[in-house]
MARZA-481059 format. One record per residue (C-alpha): x negated, y negated, z. Coordinates in pm, 1 decimal. Layout:
% MARZA-481059
u, v, w
X, Y, Z
...
***
This chain:
% MARZA-481059
u, v, w
-2892.2, 599.8, 522.9
-3047.3, 374.2, 786.7
-2841.8, 269.6, 1088.2
-2842.7, -94.5, 975.4
-2722.0, -7.7, 624.9
-2457.0, 226.6, 765.0
-2333.9, -50.9, 995.1
-2311.0, -289.0, 697.5
-2116.7, -36.3, 489.8
-1879.5, 31.1, 779.2
-1820.3, -342.1, 823.0
-1741.9, -383.3, 452.0
-1495.1, -93.9, 470.3
-1326.2, -207.2, 792.4
-1279.5, -563.2, 663.6
-1165.1, -450.6, 314.9
-1440.9, -663.6, 163.5
-1496.4, -435.9, -137.5
-1154.4, -513.2, -282.7
-1181.0, -883.7, -199.2
-1527.6, -904.6, -359.0
-1420.0, -728.9, -678.4
-1115.5, -956.5, -703.6
-1322.6, -1270.2, -647.4
-1572.5, -1170.6, -918.1
-1284.5, -1100.9, -1157.9
-1125.9, -1439.8, -1091.0
-1454.8, -1621.7, -1150.0
-1529.7, -1435.5, -1474.3
-1174.6, -1473.2, -1608.9
-1201.8, -1849.8, -1568.1
-1554.3, -1883.4, -1709.1
-1717.6, -1889.6, -2050.1
-1764.0, -1511.9, -2017.5
-1388.5, -1447.4, -2006.3
-1375.4, -1259.2, -2338.1
-1657.2, -1026.6, -2234.4
-1491.2, -971.7, -1897.6
-1153.6, -877.8, -2050.5
-1319.6, -630.7, -2288.8
-1503.6, -462.3, -2000.8
-1188.6, -457.1, -1785.6
-993.1, -295.5, -2070.9
-1255.4, -20.0, -2102.6
-1239.9, 53.1, -1729.5
-861.4, 32.3, -1706.3
-776.6, 401.1, -1754.2
-1048.4, 552.4, -1537.0
-979.2, 305.7, -1252.6
-600.4, 262.9, -1260.6
-493.9, 612.3, -1367.6
-768.4, 828.8, -1215.5
-960.0, 649.7, -939.5
-654.5, 498.2, -769.9
-506.1, 847.0, -734.4
-747.2, 896.3, -442.7
-636.9, 566.8, -284.2
-274.6, 680.4, -285.6
-384.2, 1025.1, -168.5
-527.3, 870.5, 148.9
-201.5, 679.7, 200.5
-10.1, 1006.2, 150.3
-239.6, 1174.1, 404.2
-127.2, 923.5, 668.1
239.2, 987.5, 583.6
191.8, 1365.0, 606.0
29.0, 1339.8, 948.1
275.7, 1080.1, 1075.5
578.7, 1292.2, 983.6
434.4, 1620.8, 1114.4
504.4, 1744.5, 1469.8
319.7, 1517.5, 1711.2
294.3, 1235.9, 1456.3
410.7, 875.9, 1491.2
713.0, 933.9, 1265.5
808.0, 1281.9, 1384.7
1171.6, 1317.8, 1486.9
1426.4, 1086.9, 1329.8
1445.2, 868.5, 1641.2
1085.3, 756.2, 1596.7
1112.1, 719.6, 1221.1
1450.3, 546.8, 1205.4
1361.5, 192.4, 1312.2
1043.7, 142.2, 1100.8
1214.5, 316.7, 806.5
1515.5, 84.2, 825.2
1283.9, -215.1, 871.9
1089.1, -106.0, 563.3
1414.0, -78.3, 366.8
1500.9, -433.7, 467.6
1151.5, -539.8, 366.6
1216.0, -396.7, 18.4
1577.3, -502.9, -38.1
1553.9, -866.9, 74.2
1250.5, -962.6, -142.4
1405.0, -782.0, -442.0
1730.6, -975.1, -402.2
1552.1, -1308.0, -358.8
1331.9, -1232.9, -661.4
1639.8, -1153.3, -873.3
1821.5, -1465.4, -752.7
1524.8, -1690.5, -833.7
1476.7, -1535.1, -1178.5
1846.4, -1582.4, -1257.3
1836.6, -1939.9, -1131.9
1539.4, -2016.7, -1355.1
1703.3, -1827.7, -1647.2
1386.5, -1618.2, -1683.0
1559.4, -1281.9, -1712.0
1252.2, -1137.0, -1885.8
1082.2, -1143.7, -1544.5
1344.6, -918.7, -1383.7
1128.3, -609.1, -1428.9
871.9, -759.4, -1190.4
1086.2, -713.1, -878.4
866.0, -432.3, -735.0
575.7, -678.4, -707.7
767.4, -877.9, -447.5
836.4, -565.6, -238.4
478.5, -441.5, -197.8
282.8, -439.5, 127.8
-93.9, -400.9, 131.5
-170.7, -157.9, 414.0
-538.5, -249.8, 447.8
-494.1, -627.3, 465.0
-188.2, -611.1, 690.2
-386.7, -387.2, 924.8
-671.2, -639.7, 921.1
-435.8, -926.0, 1010.1
-269.7, -714.1, 1279.3
-608.5, -649.6, 1440.7
-680.5, -1024.0, 1440.0
-358.7, -1085.5, 1634.0
-320.7, -777.0, 1854.0
-531.8, -523.2, 2034.5
-549.5, -185.6, 1861.4
-318.2, -15.3, 2113.8
-38.2, -272.6, 2088.4
285.4, -118.7, 1950.2
315.4, -401.4, 1695.0
11.7, -262.3, 1509.4
152.8, 86.9, 1463.4
500.1, -55.3, 1392.7
357.5, -273.1, 1114.2
157.7, 14.6, 965.8
461.6, 241.2, 966.6
663.9, -26.1, 786.0
385.2, -81.3, 531.3
336.8, 288.0, 455.7
710.7, 357.8, 429.4
764.8, 45.4, 219.8
501.7, 142.8, -36.9
615.3, 505.4, -46.2
971.1, 396.3, -133.8
864.7, 148.9, -401.4
616.3, 396.9, -551.6
896.9, 646.7, -602.9
1120.7, 378.5, -755.9
834.8, 264.8, -977.9
770.6, 618.1, -1102.1
1139.8, 664.7, -1181.4
1222.3, 328.7, -1341.8
888.6, 244.6, -1506.9
766.6, 548.4, -1701.3
431.8, 501.8, -1874.6
532.6, 697.2, -2183.9
810.6, 895.9, -2343.7
974.6, 1105.2, -2074.5
918.2, 1480.4, -2112.2
1091.5, 1589.9, -1796.3
1113.8, 1961.5, -1873.1
746.1, 2000.6, -1961.5
643.0, 1774.2, -1676.3
859.2, 1963.5, -1425.6
716.2, 2300.2, -1530.6
359.2, 2170.6, -1502.5
434.7, 2013.0, -1162.9
587.8, 2339.3, -1044.2
264.0, 2517.7, -1135.7
63.5, 2257.3, -941.9
276.9, 2303.4, -631.3
264.9, 2683.9, -663.0
-115.4, 2668.4, -679.3
-133.3, 2438.7, -374.8
112.1, 2661.3, -186.0
-88.9, 2970.2, -279.9
-410.8, 2811.3, -155.5
-241.0, 2727.8, 173.7
-102.8, 3081.1, 208.0
-450.2, 3221.1, 136.1
-586.6, 3009.8, 425.3
-819.2, 2812.6, 198.6
-967.6, 2542.0, 420.3
-1191.6, 2367.8, 164.6
-1014.0, 2066.3, 11.2
-1184.6, 2087.0, -330.3
-957.8, 2362.6, -474.2
-649.5, 2164.7, -372.2
-783.7, 1845.5, -530.3
-939.4, 1978.2, -849.6
-696.7, 2261.1, -930.3
-365.4, 2152.6, -780.8
-443.2, 1782.3, -826.5
-549.0, 1821.3, -1189.5
-235.1, 2019.8, -1274.9
-23.8, 1755.6, -1101.0
-203.7, 1475.5, -1291.2
-140.1, 1652.0, -1622.6
225.0, 1706.2, -1526.8
281.8, 1337.8, -1454.5
76.9, 1207.7, -1747.5
236.4, 1427.3, -2012.2
574.0, 1399.8, -1843.4
567.2, 1023.5, -1903.9
519.5, 915.9, -1540.7
229.6, 737.2, -1374.1
-45.9, 995.3, -1303.0
-181.9, 781.5, -1021.5
54.3, 967.5, -786.8
-95.7, 1305.7, -881.7
-239.8, 1391.6, -539.8
64.4, 1277.5, -341.2
262.4, 1605.5, -381.2
-55.6, 1806.0, -307.5
-143.1, 1641.5, 25.9
129.6, 1816.8, 232.2
-27.5, 2155.0, 151.2
-373.7, 2074.3, 291.1
-415.6, 2235.5, 635.5
-396.6, 1972.0, 907.2
-458.9, 1937.3, 1279.4
-170.8, 2035.5, 1510.3
-146.6, 1679.0, 1639.0
-203.3, 1339.7, 1477.8
-447.0, 1112.9, 1663.4
-270.7, 804.2, 1524.2
-239.2, 597.0, 1209.5
-581.5, 524.6, 1057.2
-754.2, 652.7, 1371.1
-1100.3, 783.5, 1283.7
-1163.6, 1127.3, 1438.7
-1519.9, 1227.1, 1339.2
-1500.5, 1559.3, 1523.2
-1179.2, 1674.9, 1349.9
-1243.9, 1979.8, 1132.7
-903.5, 2027.2, 968.5
-887.1, 2003.8, 588.4
-692.1, 1676.1, 574.1
-938.4, 1498.6, 803.5
-1238.7, 1626.1, 607.4
-1073.0, 1509.6, 285.4
-1030.8, 1163.1, 435.0
-1393.1, 1144.0, 549.6
-1520.3, 1263.4, 210.2
-1325.5, 1002.1, 12.0
-1314.9, 711.2, 256.3
-1619.0, 533.8, 111.7
-1570.2, 635.0, -255.8
-1214.8, 494.9, -237.7
-1350.4, 156.0, -134.4
-1579.5, 167.0, -438.5
-1266.2, 237.1, -643.5
-1093.2, -58.1, -475.7
-1384.8, -282.3, -573.1
-1339.4, -172.9, -935.1
-962.4, -206.0, -905.1
-999.1, -567.1, -797.4
-1253.7, -627.6, -1074.2
-1032.7, -474.4, -1344.3
-695.9, -617.3, -1238.7
-748.3, -945.9, -1054.2
-898.7, -1134.5, -1347.2
-639.6, -1396.1, -1435.5
-650.5, -1755.9, -1551.3
-569.3, -1997.0, -1268.7
-373.0, -2205.9, -1518.4
-136.2, -1913.9, -1582.8
90.5, -2014.7, -1292.2
453.6, -1990.6, -1396.9
801.4, -1884.8, -1291.4
681.6, -1529.6, -1224.4
422.8, -1656.9, -976.5
677.4, -1856.7, -779.4
933.4, -1575.6, -794.9
688.0, -1334.8, -631.6
567.4, -1584.2, -371.2
910.1, -1708.0, -264.2
1052.0, -1355.4, -255.6
768.8, -1199.0, -58.8
696.6, -1487.6, 181.4
1062.8, -1540.1, 268.5
1208.5, -1197.7, 197.1
971.7, -982.2, 403.5
1020.1, -1151.4, 743.7
1391.0, -1208.6, 675.6
1458.5, -852.8, 557.3
1263.5, -691.3, 842.1
1421.4, -914.0, 1110.2
1777.6, -860.5, 985.8
1736.2, -484.1, 945.0
1586.3, -451.4, 1293.6
1871.5, -660.4, 1438.6
2131.0, -439.7, 1267.9
1952.4, -127.1, 1390.2
1949.1, -248.5, 1750.4
2317.6, -341.6, 1724.8
2379.2, 15.3, 1605.0
2209.9, 162.1, 1911.9
1840.0, 192.0, 1827.7
1578.5, 35.4, 2054.0
1255.1, -151.7, 2000.4
942.7, 37.4, 2115.9
828.1, -53.3, 2469.5
629.4, -380.0, 2486.0
747.5, -484.1, 2137.5
940.9, -810.6, 2159.4
1141.9, -1009.3, 1905.6
854.0, -1255.2, 1870.3
637.8, -961.6, 1763.8
897.0, -853.6, 1505.4
883.0, -1199.7, 1345.2
502.3, -1191.4, 1329.6
511.8, -837.8, 1187.5
753.3, -960.2, 918.1
509.5, -1226.1, 800.3
212.3, -988.5, 813.7
403.2, -739.1, 595.7
425.2, -1006.5, 325.2
67.4, -947.6, 210.3
114.5, -763.6, -119.4
-229.5, -791.4, -281.0
-357.7, -442.8, -381.3
-25.6, -264.3, -414.6
144.0, -572.5, -562.5
-129.6, -593.0, -827.7
-81.6, -224.8, -903.9
295.1, -268.0, -938.7
247.0, -568.8, -1168.1
14.1, -374.5, -1398.9
256.5, -81.0, -1400.6
560.1, -297.2, -1479.3
427.5, -520.4, -1761.2
176.4, -500.6, -2046.2
-106.5, -757.6, -2071.9
27.2, -1104.0, -2145.5
149.7, -1428.5, -1985.3
414.7, -1259.6, -1768.6
164.3, -1016.1, -1621.6
-74.3, -1302.1, -1544.8
201.0, -1493.0, -1363.9
288.2, -1190.8, -1152.0
-77.3, -1120.4, -1076.1
-125.1, -1473.4, -944.6
175.4, -1425.9, -718.9
33.2, -1097.1, -593.0
-305.2, -1253.5, -519.5
-153.2, -1558.1, -351.9
55.4, -1337.6, -122.2
-248.1, -1313.9, 105.6
-124.5, -1650.2, 232.6
136.0, -1454.7, 427.4
-148.8, -1346.7, 654.5
-209.4, -1710.9, 744.8
163.4, -1749.4, 813.7
145.6, -1446.5, 1044.6
-146.9, -1597.6, 1234.9
35.3, -1932.6, 1257.3
352.9, -1763.5, 1382.5
150.3, -1571.7, 1642.9
-1.2, -1895.6, 1770.4
333.9, -2077.6, 1784.6
520.8, -1785.0, 1941.5
227.6, -1700.9, 2171.7
205.0, -1331.7, 2098.0
-88.5, -1091.0, 2094.7
-423.0, -1254.6, 2159.2
-251.9, -1595.2, 2165.0
-35.1, -1503.9, 2463.5
-93.3, -1732.6, 2759.4
-300.7, -1568.7, 3032.1
-89.0, -1426.3, 3311.5
211.8, -1364.8, 3082.4
375.2, -1021.9, 3114.3
318.2, -761.1, 2845.3
15.9, -644.0, 2652.6
-174.1, -885.8, 2423.3
***
């Protein structure tokens, strides 16, 4: 690949343009004369994209969690993990409560199952917004990423438990999952450093266990990731280390670009919705996520500090407010939760529109940063890092 083409591909990946492009194409086609053809094509791609391809997306997210919670990682020791974990819990609970209150107020109880959509945080887009506001080494960036990763990990577990994709076969699924973990453990004990056996043997067994157990198979690689050999110290969340030779890092490099191709297809398959489908579900998601995220994160951080925890150095209350708004971008994960919670129909379309419109929380974060003068908008000469 030429240097110019490589630079273009890297720019597309860094700016999350693949997902945005796929979503934009889907929106245009779903609202055009070719809508019927689009929906047929999206239905054919649904299984391979949502149940197989996205497993690698969540595997990369799991890889960050594994490294962050390992010795030397950003979340290692409970003191480091406590504040972002509690903030993430607040960022899940508050939107869920606001969503439920709005649905009850509008007497649209059928929408109640869509509460996970309002709790989602899109890691890629929140990271992009954070970089627009702060320098890469500012503690607000890592704090936001830790909240986003923890938030999605919690909701993914809840989604798997409360929204099975088929008839639950817990015994058969548990036995198959045990075999997957035994295989992954055996590979680790045998000092296997290639990631392919972990992915295609352990991962396939895990996928079968979840699928036939009645749970979403998209999480198949998540329980396998902790067994991949990793470096003794984490360089940081989403920090690219080209010279790292450990198995987890090589797995990330191998699937970094293919995952963005999957995200393009994910946007194409799932973001196609009629603009006229706006309804109570759309407003429930928007109100819950735009108000609930900053409120839940701010309140939970305040309670934590009152209980004795401390904000990281150079992280101020103004930064916490901006982080709360930035965490309100649901997009990818919110779309995934919507598809997992409801079958195709008007309710799903309403929730999808709310998920897509949640990108507006990024604009609110930028506006809050300008008003509160944080990050790159801090007045020159002010103390603290931009």
